[in-house]
N, CA and C atoms as an extended XYZ file, in Angstrom:
456
Properties=species:S:1:pos:R:3:atomname:S:1:resname:S:1:resid:I:1 pbc="F F F"
N         2.992       11.378       19.276 N   UNK     1
C         3.280       11.193       17.871 CA  UNK     1
C         2.544       12.271       17.088 C   UNK     1
N         3.228       12.928       16.182 N   UNK     2
C         2.614       14.013       15.432 CA  UNK     2
C         1.644       13.488       14.382 C   UNK     2
N         0.716       14.349       13.987 N   UNK     3
C        -0.250       13.992       12.953 CA  UNK     3
C         0.453       13.695       11.642 C   UNK     3
N         1.465       14.490       11.287 N   UNK     4
C         2.205       14.270       10.045 CA  UNK     4
C         2.886       12.912       10.071 C   UNK     4
N         3.536       12.577       11.184 N   UNK     5
C         4.209       11.294       11.317 CA  UNK     5
C         3.199       10.159       11.192 C   UNK     5
N         2.076       10.267       11.873 N   UNK     6
C         1.043        9.242       11.808 CA  UNK     6
C         0.540        9.074       10.381 C   UNK     6
N         0.289       10.173        9.689 N   UNK     7
C        -0.170       10.110        8.304 CA  UNK     7
C         0.863        9.425        7.429 C   UNK     7
N         2.120        9.732        7.630 N   UNK     8
C         3.172        9.126        6.832 CA  UNK     8
C         3.294        7.638        7.118 C   UNK     8
N         3.128        7.249        8.354 N   UNK     9
C         3.204        5.835        8.706 CA  UNK     9
C         2.034        5.057        8.089 C   UNK     9
N         0.873        5.668        8.097 N   UNK    10
C        -0.291        5.043        7.467 CA  UNK    10
C        -0.032        4.886        5.980 C   UNK    10
N         0.547        5.897        5.378 N   UNK    11
C         0.850        5.838        3.948 CA  UNK    11
C         1.780        4.680        3.644 C   UNK    11
N         2.806        4.453        4.461 N   UNK    12
C         3.709        3.334        4.238 CA  UNK    12
C         2.956        2.021        4.342 C   UNK    12
N         2.168        1.896        5.388 N   UNK    13
C         1.412        0.657        5.555 CA  UNK    13
C         0.502        0.382        4.378 C   UNK    13
N        -0.207        1.382        3.935 N   UNK    14
C        -1.097        1.209        2.787 CA  UNK    14
C        -0.324        0.891        1.526 C   UNK    14
N         0.797        1.541        1.318 N   UNK    15
C         1.583        1.289        0.112 CA  UNK    15
C         2.106       -0.131        0.092 C   UNK    15
N         2.611       -0.601        1.222 N   UNK    16
C         3.099       -1.971        1.279 CA  UNK    16
C         1.951       -2.943        1.082 C   UNK    16
N         0.841       -2.702        1.745 N   UNK    17
C        -0.314       -3.590        1.608 CA  UNK    17
C        -0.856       -3.598        0.198 C   UNK    17
N        -0.948       -2.443       -0.430 N   UNK    18
C        -1.471       -2.377       -1.789 CA  UNK    18
C        -0.469       -2.866       -2.820 C   UNK    18
N         0.806       -2.795       -2.501 N   UNK    19
C         1.824       -3.229       -3.454 CA  UNK    19
C         1.762       -4.731       -3.663 C   UNK    19
N         1.358       -5.482       -2.671 N   UNK    20
C         1.351       -6.926       -2.799 CA  UNK    20
C         0.456       -7.445       -3.910 C   UNK    20
N        -0.795       -7.005       -4.030 N   UNK    21
C        -1.626       -7.595       -5.067 CA  UNK    21
C        -1.551       -6.887       -6.415 C   UNK    21
N        -0.600       -5.978       -6.615 N   UNK    22
C        -0.701       -5.163       -7.810 CA  UNK    22
C         0.273       -5.474       -8.943 C   UNK    22
N         1.504       -5.986       -8.832 N   UNK    23
C         2.427       -6.202       -9.972 CA  UNK    23
C         2.955       -7.622      -10.020 C   UNK    23
N         2.814       -8.296      -11.147 N   UNK    24
C         3.258       -9.686      -11.291 CA  UNK    24
C         4.775       -9.750      -11.384 C   UNK    24
N         5.333      -10.811      -10.819 N   UNK    25
C         6.761      -11.079      -10.907 CA  UNK    25
C         6.946      -12.457      -11.504 C   UNK    25
N         8.131      -12.703      -11.966 N   UNK    26
C         8.444      -13.998      -12.561 CA  UNK    26
C         8.681      -15.062      -11.501 C   UNK    26
N         8.532      -14.758      -10.243 N   UNK    27
C         8.829      -15.721       -9.181 CA  UNK    27
C         7.598      -16.508       -8.737 C   UNK    27
N         6.650      -16.710       -9.629 N   UNK    28
C         5.478      -17.506       -9.288 CA  UNK    28
C         4.300      -16.686       -8.817 C   UNK    28
N         4.370      -15.378       -8.886 N   UNK    29
C         3.271      -14.528       -8.450 CA  UNK    29
C         2.434      -14.034       -9.621 C   UNK    29
N         2.570      -14.627      -10.787 N   UNK    30
C         1.807      -14.190      -11.955 CA  UNK    30
C         0.324      -14.240      -11.642 C   UNK    30
N        -0.399      -13.241      -12.115 N   UNK    31
C        -1.833      -13.178      -11.899 CA  UNK    31
C        -2.225      -12.480      -10.618 C   UNK    31
N        -1.254      -12.112       -9.812 N   UNK    32
C        -1.553      -11.434       -8.553 CA  UNK    32
C        -1.333       -9.937       -8.672 C   UNK    32
N        -0.993       -9.440       -9.845 N   UNK    33
C        -0.816       -8.014      -10.070 CA  UNK    33
C         0.609       -7.561       -9.844 C   UNK    33
N         0.918       -6.245      -10.072 N   UNK    34
C         2.293       -5.764       -9.946 CA  UNK    34
C         2.783       -5.724       -8.517 C   UNK    34
N         4.055       -5.842       -8.372 N   UNK    35
C         4.711       -5.691       -7.080 CA  UNK    35
C         5.714       -4.572       -7.222 C   UNK    35
N         5.807       -3.772       -6.200 N   UNK    36
C         6.762       -2.682       -6.205 CA  UNK    36
C         7.964       -3.089       -5.390 C   UNK    36
N         9.107       -2.771       -5.913 N   UNK    37
C        10.345       -3.147       -5.249 CA  UNK    37
C        10.746       -2.117       -4.209 C   UNK    37
N        11.710       -2.496       -3.430 N   UNK    38
C        12.292       -1.594       -2.448 CA  UNK    38
C        12.825       -0.350       -3.151 C   UNK    38
N        13.483       -0.550       -4.299 N   UNK    39
C        14.053        0.565       -5.050 CA  UNK    39
C        12.981        1.536       -5.535 C   UNK    39
N        11.798        1.039       -5.865 N   UNK    40
C        10.699        1.911       -6.284 CA  UNK    40
C        10.332        2.904       -5.183 C   UNK    40
N        10.436        2.477       -3.950 N   UNK    41
C        10.027        3.314       -2.829 CA  UNK    41
C        11.175        4.122       -2.239 C   UNK    41
N        12.402        3.644       -2.410 N   UNK    42
C        13.583        4.332       -1.878 CA  UNK    42
C        14.022        5.394       -2.885 C   UNK    42
N        13.327        6.514       -2.887 N   UNK    43
C        13.504        7.549       -3.914 CA  UNK    43
C        14.923        8.097       -3.991 C   UNK    43
N        15.593        8.261       -2.871 N   UNK    44
C        16.933        8.838       -2.908 CA  UNK    44
C        18.039        7.790       -2.968 C   UNK    44
N        17.661        6.503       -2.988 N   UNK    45
C        18.632        5.429       -3.151 CA  UNK    45
C        19.599        5.243       -2.001 C   UNK    45
N        19.220        5.665       -0.797 N   UNK    46
C        20.135        5.548        0.333 CA  UNK    46
C        20.002        4.235        1.098 C   UNK    46
N        19.154        3.320        0.598 N   UNK    47
C        18.998        2.027        1.261 CA  UNK    47
C        18.035        2.034        2.421 C   UNK    47
N        17.281        3.124        2.559 N   UNK    48
C        16.294        3.244        3.640 CA  UNK    48
C        15.064        3.950        3.094 C   UNK    48
N        13.907        3.475        3.493 N   UNK    49
C        12.658        4.146        3.132 CA  UNK    49
C        12.189        4.893        4.371 C   UNK    49
N        12.165        6.211        4.269 N   UNK    50
C        11.670        7.028        5.375 CA  UNK    50
C        10.234        7.438        5.058 C   UNK    50
N         9.578        7.951        6.054 N   UNK    51
C         8.160        8.283        5.932 CA  UNK    51
C         7.881        9.243        4.779 C   UNK    51
N         8.752       10.217        4.560 N   UNK    52
C         8.527       11.186        3.489 CA  UNK    52
C         8.554       10.517        2.116 C   UNK    52
N         9.486        9.565        1.926 N   UNK    53
C         9.546        8.835        0.656 CA  UNK    53
C         8.289        7.994        0.462 C   UNK    53
N         7.840        7.388        1.558 N   UNK    54
C         6.649        6.563        1.466 CA  UNK    54
C         5.426        7.401        1.158 C   UNK    54
N         5.341        8.570        1.766 N   UNK    55
C         4.209        9.457        1.515 CA  UNK    55
C         4.202        9.902        0.054 C   UNK    55
N         5.353       10.260       -0.475 N   UNK    56
C         5.443       10.682       -1.877 CA  UNK    56
C         5.115        9.526       -2.816 C   UNK    56
N         5.598        8.335       -2.507 N   UNK    57
C         5.304        7.152       -3.320 CA  UNK    57
C         3.805        6.884       -3.328 C   UNK    57
N         3.209        6.941       -2.156 N   UNK    58
C         1.771        6.657       -2.030 CA  UNK    58
C         0.940        7.691       -2.792 C   UNK    58
N         1.293        8.953       -2.663 N   UNK    59
C         0.552       10.011       -3.360 CA  UNK    59
C         0.682        9.858       -4.872 C   UNK    59
N         1.883        9.524       -5.346 N   UNK    60
C         2.089        9.320       -6.777 CA  UNK    60
C         1.274        8.123       -7.274 C   UNK    60
N         1.316        7.048       -6.534 N   UNK    61
C         0.572        5.836       -6.903 CA  UNK    61
C        -0.933        6.112       -6.924 C   UNK    61
N        -1.392        6.878       -5.942 N   UNK    62
C        -2.807        7.239       -5.879 CA  UNK    62
C        -3.183        8.049       -7.115 C   UNK    62
N        -2.384        9.063       -7.451 N   UNK    63
C        -2.732        9.926       -8.589 CA  UNK    63
C        -2.683        9.158       -9.906 C   UNK    63
N        -1.753        8.200      -10.037 N   UNK    64
C        -1.713        7.392      -11.261 CA  UNK    64
C        -2.909        6.447      -11.355 C   UNK    64
N        -3.430        6.019      -10.238 N   UNK    65
C        -4.604        5.144      -10.233 CA  UNK    65
C        -5.893        5.908      -10.469 C   UNK    65
N        -5.889        7.199      -10.158 N   UNK    66
C        -7.076        8.052      -10.321 CA  UNK    66
C        -7.206        8.438      -11.802 C   UNK    66
N        -7.666        7.508      -12.603 N   UNK    67
C        -7.660        7.680      -14.060 CA  UNK    67
C        -8.548        8.817      -14.556 C   UNK    67
N        -9.591        9.157      -13.823 N   UNK    68
C       -10.448       10.252      -14.276 CA  UNK    68
C       -10.097       11.590      -13.612 C   UNK    68
N        -9.099       11.581      -12.734 N   UNK    69
C        -8.607       12.815      -12.132 CA  UNK    69
C        -9.557       13.509      -11.176 C   UNK    69
N       -10.501       12.772      -10.593 N   UNK    70
C       -11.469       13.408       -9.699 CA  UNK    70
C       -11.021       13.452       -8.234 C   UNK    70
N        -9.811       12.978       -7.953 N   UNK    71
C        -9.302       13.017       -6.590 CA  UNK    71
C        -9.798       11.897       -5.702 C   UNK    71
N       -10.448       10.902       -6.300 N   UNK    72
C       -10.953        9.763       -5.545 CA  UNK    72
C       -10.838        8.509       -6.408 C   UNK    72
N       -10.694        7.369       -5.752 N   UNK    73
C       -10.596        6.103       -6.470 CA  UNK    73
C       -11.896        5.319       -6.339 C   UNK    73
N       -12.459        4.975       -7.481 N   UNK    74
C       -13.618        4.092       -7.495 CA  UNK    74
C       -13.107        2.663       -7.415 C   UNK    74
N       -13.995        1.725       -7.179 N   UNK    75
C       -13.609        0.318       -7.162 CA  UNK    75
C       -12.993       -0.067       -8.504 C   UNK    75
N       -13.551        0.436       -9.586 N   UNK    76
C       -13.027        0.132      -10.912 CA  UNK    76
C       -11.598        0.640      -11.072 C   UNK    76
N       -11.328        1.843      -10.589 N   UNK    77
C        -9.971        2.388      -10.671 CA  UNK    77
C        -9.006        1.594       -9.788 C   UNK    77
N        -9.491        1.163       -8.634 N   UNK    78
C        -8.640        0.410       -7.716 CA  UNK    78
C        -8.273       -0.960       -8.270 C   UNK    78
N        -9.138       -1.534       -9.085 N   UNK    79
C        -8.897       -2.885       -9.590 CA  UNK    79
C        -8.491       -2.925      -11.056 C   UNK    79
N        -8.293       -1.778      -11.685 N   UNK    80
C        -8.007       -1.727      -13.125 CA  UNK    80
C        -6.836       -2.608      -13.535 C   UNK    80
N        -5.802       -2.679      -12.737 N   UNK    81
C        -4.635       -3.483      -13.099 CA  UNK    81
C        -4.451       -4.688      -12.194 C   UNK    81
N        -5.408       -4.959      -11.355 N   UNK    82
C        -5.281       -6.072      -10.415 CA  UNK    82
C        -6.043       -7.292      -10.916 C   UNK    82
N        -5.686       -8.443      -10.385 N   UNK    83
C        -6.415       -9.673      -10.697 CA  UNK    83
C        -7.735       -9.681       -9.954 C   UNK    83
N        -8.512      -10.734      -10.140 N   UNK    84
C        -9.766      -10.895       -9.394 CA  UNK    84
C        -9.476      -10.913       -7.899 C   UNK    84
N        -8.372      -11.512       -7.524 N   UNK    85
C        -7.981      -11.555       -6.120 CA  UNK    85
C        -7.786      -10.139       -5.588 C   UNK    85
N        -7.085       -9.308       -6.363 N   UNK    86
C        -6.883       -7.921       -5.974 CA  UNK    86
C        -8.188       -7.166       -5.922 C   UNK    86
N        -9.120       -7.507       -6.814 N   UNK    87
C       -10.423       -6.858       -6.830 CA  UNK    87
C       -11.200       -7.105       -5.552 C   UNK    87
N       -11.124       -8.300       -5.042 N   UNK    88
C       -11.813       -8.603       -3.787 CA  UNK    88
C       -11.172       -7.849       -2.626 C   UNK    88
N        -9.863       -7.748       -2.646 N   UNK    89
C        -9.176       -6.985       -1.601 CA  UNK    89
C        -9.534       -5.508       -1.704 C   UNK    89
N        -9.597       -5.000       -2.933 N   UNK    90
C        -9.957       -3.592       -3.144 CA  UNK    90
C       -11.366       -3.328       -2.632 C   UNK    90
N       -12.280       -4.241       -2.873 N   UNK    91
C       -13.656       -4.076       -2.403 CA  UNK    91
C       -13.707       -4.035       -0.876 C   UNK    91
N       -12.922       -4.899       -0.229 N   UNK    92
C       -12.880       -4.881        1.243 CA  UNK    92
C       -12.265       -3.578        1.750 C   UNK    92
N       -11.230       -3.112        1.047 N   UNK    93
C       -10.592       -1.865        1.443 CA  UNK    93
C       -11.571       -0.700        1.300 C   UNK    93
N       -12.295       -0.685        0.202 N   UNK    94
C       -13.289        0.363       -0.026 CA  UNK    94
C       -14.333        0.340        1.088 C   UNK    94
N       -14.798       -0.832        1.422 N   UNK    95
C       -15.807       -0.968        2.476 CA  UNK    95
C       -15.290       -0.446        3.821 C   UNK    95
N       -14.041       -0.737        4.143 N   UNK    96
C       -13.467       -0.324        5.432 CA  UNK    96
C       -13.146        1.166        5.498 C   UNK    96
N       -12.696        1.755        4.385 N   UNK    97
C       -12.143        3.112        4.434 CA  UNK    97
C       -13.055        4.204        3.892 C   UNK    97
N       -14.121        3.863        3.217 N   UNK    98
C       -15.000        4.862        2.602 CA  UNK    98
C       -15.860        5.538        3.674 C   UNK    98
N       -15.280        6.535        4.315 N   UNK    99
C       -15.917        7.184        5.471 CA  UNK    99
C       -17.226        7.873        5.130 C   UNK    99
N       -17.336        8.465        3.942 N   UNK   100
C       -18.562        9.192        3.614 CA  UNK   100
C       -19.554        8.354        2.801 C   UNK   100
N       -19.220        7.097        2.523 N   UNK   101
C       -20.142        6.192        1.856 CA  UNK   101
C       -20.443        6.512        0.408 C   UNK   101
N       -19.550        7.225       -0.274 N   UNK   102
C       -19.814        7.595       -1.670 CA  UNK   102
C       -19.314        6.572       -2.683 C   UNK   102
N       -18.768        5.450       -2.200 N   UNK   103
C       -18.296        4.411       -3.111 CA  UNK   103
C       -16.930        4.707       -3.708 C   UNK   103
N       -16.230        5.696       -3.169 N   UNK   104
C       -14.900        6.060       -3.639 CA  UNK   104
C       -14.006        6.337       -2.441 C   UNK   104
N       -12.700        6.245       -2.667 N   UNK   105
C       -11.746        6.553       -1.614 CA  UNK   105
C       -10.873        7.720       -2.023 C   UNK   105
N       -10.812        8.702       -1.159 N   UNK   106
C        -9.861        9.783       -1.348 CA  UNK   106
C        -8.575        9.387       -0.619 C   UNK   106
N        -7.496       10.064       -0.928 N   UNK   107
C        -6.248        9.799       -0.223 CA  UNK   107
C        -6.427       10.085        1.270 C   UNK   107
N        -7.161       11.135        1.592 N   UNK   108
C        -7.406       11.474        3.001 CA  UNK   108
C        -8.163       10.364        3.721 C   UNK   108
N        -9.166        9.766        3.059 N   UNK   109
C        -9.903        8.663        3.680 CA  UNK   109
C        -8.985        7.468        3.907 C   UNK   109
N        -8.120        7.222        2.937 N   UNK   110
C        -7.212        6.084        3.074 CA  UNK   110
C        -6.227        6.306        4.212 C   UNK   110
N        -5.800        7.546        4.405 N   UNK   111
C        -4.826        7.845        5.440 CA  UNK   111
C        -5.457        8.005        6.811 C   UNK   111
N        -6.741        8.329        6.865 N   UNK   112
C        -7.396        8.604        8.140 CA  UNK   112
C        -7.550        7.364        9.002 C   UNK   112
N        -7.677        6.232        8.385 N   UNK   113
C        -7.895        5.006        9.146 CA  UNK   113
C        -6.555        4.361        9.488 C   UNK   113
N        -6.382        4.005       10.714 N   UNK   114
C        -5.157        3.357       11.152 CA  UNK   114
C        -4.262        4.318       11.902 C   UNK   114
N        -3.192        3.775       12.468 N   UNK   115
C        -2.307        4.617       13.277 CA  UNK   115
C        -0.835        4.378       12.990 C   UNK   115
N        -0.517        3.850       11.823 N   UNK   116
C         0.880        3.635       11.484 CA  UNK   116
C         1.466        2.348       12.037 C   UNK   116
N         0.628        1.473       12.524 N   UNK   117
C         1.147        0.235       13.104 CA  UNK   117
C         1.946       -0.584       12.101 C   UNK   117
N         1.523       -0.590       10.821 N   UNK   118
C         2.240       -1.396        9.844 CA  UNK   118
C         3.655       -0.854        9.634 C   UNK   118
N         3.797        0.473        9.560 N   UNK   119
C         5.143        1.033        9.427 CA  UNK   119
C         5.970        0.669       10.642 C   UNK   119
N         5.376        0.794       11.816 N   UNK   120
C         6.093        0.458       13.041 CA  UNK   120
C         6.514       -1.011       13.039 C   UNK   120
N         5.660       -1.882       12.533 N   UNK   121
C         6.024       -3.298       12.441 CA  UNK   121
C         7.138       -3.506       11.429 C   UNK   121
N         7.063       -2.809       10.306 N   UNK   122
C         8.101       -2.942        9.278 CA  UNK   122
C         9.425       -2.401        9.797 C   UNK   122
N         9.385       -1.310       10.538 N   UNK   123
C        10.581       -0.690       11.090 CA  UNK   123
C        10.964       -1.427       12.377 C   UNK   123
N        11.426       -2.654       12.210 N   UNK   124
C        11.667       -3.546       13.346 CA  UNK   124
C        12.670       -2.997       14.348 C   UNK   124
N        13.660       -2.235       13.883 N   UNK   125
C        14.664       -1.710       14.812 CA  UNK   125
C        14.299       -0.337       15.373 C   UNK   125
N        13.152        0.209       14.937 N   UNK   126
C        12.643        1.455       15.493 CA  UNK   126
C        13.464        2.695       15.193 C   UNK   126
N        14.215        2.672       14.084 N   UNK   127
C        15.066        3.822       13.766 CA  UNK   127
C        14.383        4.861       12.886 C   UNK   127
N        13.098        4.688       12.604 N   UNK   128
C        12.364        5.662       11.802 CA  UNK   128
C        12.506        5.477       10.308 C   UNK   128
N        13.097        4.375        9.886 N   UNK   129
C        13.251        4.068        8.467 CA  UNK   129
C        13.137        2.563        8.281 C   UNK   129
N        12.725        2.167        7.093 N   UNK   130
C        12.591        0.752        6.771 CA  UNK   130
C        13.755        0.361        5.871 C   UNK   130
N        14.557       -0.582        6.324 N   UNK   131
C        15.679       -1.083        5.541 CA  UNK   131
C        15.171       -2.107        4.524 C   UNK   131
N        16.036       -2.495        3.609 N   UNK   132
C        15.680       -3.527        2.629 CA  UNK   132
C        15.264       -4.818        3.339 C   UNK   132
N        16.029       -5.223        4.339 N   UNK   133
C        15.697       -6.450        5.066 CA  UNK   133
C        14.347       -6.338        5.766 C   UNK   133
N        14.089       -5.188        6.378 N   UNK   134
C        12.803       -4.981        7.044 CA  UNK   134
C        11.662       -4.983        6.040 C   UNK   134
N        11.881       -4.366        4.877 N   UNK   135
C        10.874       -4.330        3.822 CA  UNK   135
C        10.538       -5.745        3.349 C   UNK   135
N        11.568       -6.531        3.091 N   UNK   136
C        11.345       -7.907        2.618 CA  UNK   136
C        10.681       -8.766        3.691 C   UNK   136
N        11.038       -8.557        4.945 N   UNK   137
C        10.398       -9.304        6.028 CA  UNK   137
C         8.913       -8.970        6.109 C   UNK   137
N         8.558       -7.676        5.942 N   UNK   138
C         7.151       -7.282        5.967 CA  UNK   138
C         6.420       -7.860        4.765 C   UNK   138
N         7.033       -7.788        3.604 N   UNK   139
C         6.412       -8.353        2.399 CA  UNK   139
C         6.146       -9.843        2.594 C   UNK   139
N         7.127      -10.550        3.127 N   UNK   140
C         6.973      -11.989        3.361 CA  UNK   140
C         5.847      -12.262        4.365 C   UNK   140
N         5.797      -11.468        5.423 N   UNK   141
C         4.742      -11.642        6.434 CA  UNK   141
C         3.367      -11.390        5.837 C   UNK   141
N         3.242      -10.341        5.032 N   UNK   142
C         1.951      -10.041        4.404 CA  UNK   142
C         1.562      -11.116        3.404 C   UNK   142
N         2.522      -11.589        2.628 N   UNK   143
C         2.245      -12.645        1.653 CA  UNK   143
C         1.778      -13.911        2.376 C   UNK   143
N         2.427      -14.243        3.475 N   UNK   144
C         2.044      -15.418        4.248 CA  UNK   144
C         0.658      -15.264        4.851 C   UNK   144
N         0.343      -14.059        5.268 N   UNK   145
C        -0.981      -13.792        5.865 CA  UNK   145
C        -2.087      -13.976        4.853 C   UNK   145
N        -1.816      -13.633        3.596 N   UNK   146
C        -2.847      -13.720        2.563 CA  UNK   146
C        -2.831      -15.024        1.785 C   UNK   146
N        -1.790      -15.839        1.926 N   UNK   147
C        -1.637      -17.014        1.071 CA  UNK   147
C        -2.697      -18.075        1.309 C   UNK   147
N        -3.225      -18.184        2.487 N   UNK   148
C        -4.212      -19.210        2.768 CA  UNK   148
C        -5.642      -18.795        2.555 C   UNK   148
N        -5.871      -17.549        2.178 N   UNK   149
C        -7.241      -17.054        2.033 CA  UNK   149
C        -7.768      -17.327        0.641 C   UNK   149
N        -9.052      -17.535        0.552 N   UNK   150
C        -9.717      -17.729       -0.736 CA  UNK   150
C       -10.153      -16.376       -1.262 C   UNK   150
N        -9.214      -15.656       -1.908 N   UNK   151
C        -9.504      -14.333       -2.411 CA  UNK   151
C        -9.828      -14.345       -3.875 C   UNK   151
N        -9.726      -15.397       -4.562 N   UNK   152
C        -9.946      -15.347       -6.000 CA  UNK   152
C       -10.264      -16.625       -6.547 C   UNK   152
């Protein structure tokens, strides 16, 4: 597996994982932060999310979260739009991924950890792209994994 492919797969996994606690929806997820839709990530609208689209989505999301433009996310930047629940997840993420111990995460640090397993899990049919059904199945699995935890 190439380094570029691995990096892109990690980016998808992180984007899906971070998308869960970030955007509120009217379906009972209020207070859990924004959620990004399949369409948000499917940049070319072809009904499939490929690694390049995920990498671009992740980089854009990272740069929008980097409010001071220093190329790294502090805990405050990571939790600026998230609920308390998201803040606890952000703190755990910072603890796991902050390789140099500076209290911030660069995009490189976020991508360095992991091997693309989440993308591979999302891409259930192994065709190198995540379909809408695969995306929703991964979202549901992640939501179920976090639903019983006392995060907030």
